[in-house]
C-alpha positions, 0 to 999 in steps of 0.5 A, a space after each residue: 147404219 141407217 138408210 140415210 147414212 147408206 145413201 150418203 155413202 153410196 152417193 159419195 162413192 158414186 161421185 168418187 167413181 165419176 171423178 175418177 172416170 172423168 180424170 181417166 178420160 183426159 188420159 184416153 182421148 178419142 183423137 182422130 175419131 172421125 178418121 178412125 170411124 171412117 176406116 173402121 165402119 165395116 165393123 171388122 175392127 173396133 175403133 177403140 182398139 185402134 185408139 189403144 194401139 195409137 196411144 201406145 205407139 205415138 201418144 197421138 203425135 203425128 210426127 213421132 218417129 222411132 229409133 227403127 224408123 217407124 213413123 206417124 200416129 200408128 208407127 208404121 215402117 215404110 215396108 209395112 206401109 207398102 203392103 197396105 197403102 194401095 188397099 187403103 187408097 194411098 197411091 203415092 207412098 213416101 216416108 213423109 206420107 206416114 206423118 200425115 194423120 189421114 194416111 197413117 190411120 188409113 194404112 194402119 187400119 187396113 193393117 189392123 183389119 187384116 190382123 183382125 181377120 187373121 186373129 178373129 176375136 183375139 185382140 191380144 193376138 192382134 196387138 202382139 202381131 202388130 208389135 212382133 209379127 204375124 208368124 210369131 203370133 201364129 206360133 205362140 197361139 199353137 204353143 198355147 194350145 188354146 185361144 184363151 187370152 191369158 194363156 196366150 199372152 203368157 206364151 208370147 215369146 218376146 218380152 217387148 211384145 208381151 209388155 206391149 200387149 199388156 199396155 195395149 190391152 189396158 188401154 183397150 179396156 179403158 177405151 171400152 169403159 169410156 167410149 161406145 163402139 162409135 166413140 161416143 163418151 159414155 
């Protein structure tokens, strides 16, 4: 193959990759980025992880409601929201409040920040605990006997939580590829 042919093939491949990234970007919007960045500015929580969870939980629909009565962008139940509302600056919490994007993001980020400090540098455990509970994740981490993401994910005891973690982590990897930590498009 000549240099000219190799350059042509390389340019065509680069165009295909750029086109695929652009197409994927439409599936991974940085919705509510200003609110998310405001709540994650301390650096303890990656805003791309928040987007990954939000994408999985509600597909960015603020009026989403699950059969288990989880509500809003981050699909919080009123019980979970009550634990973190005051710390998030929400003084009057109702079920309707969870449908408000600012409130859902504030409370959800507070909760996720707590989980991130409990399971530092292990976003798989953060996602698993958001879905399956912190106590269960602590048990699964002990059972896996190491903090390797692959081993931990294999030891998740609930099929629903394991599937959830795989989906959230796929979203998270896409967001890491498409956006910087301050949610600017690459």
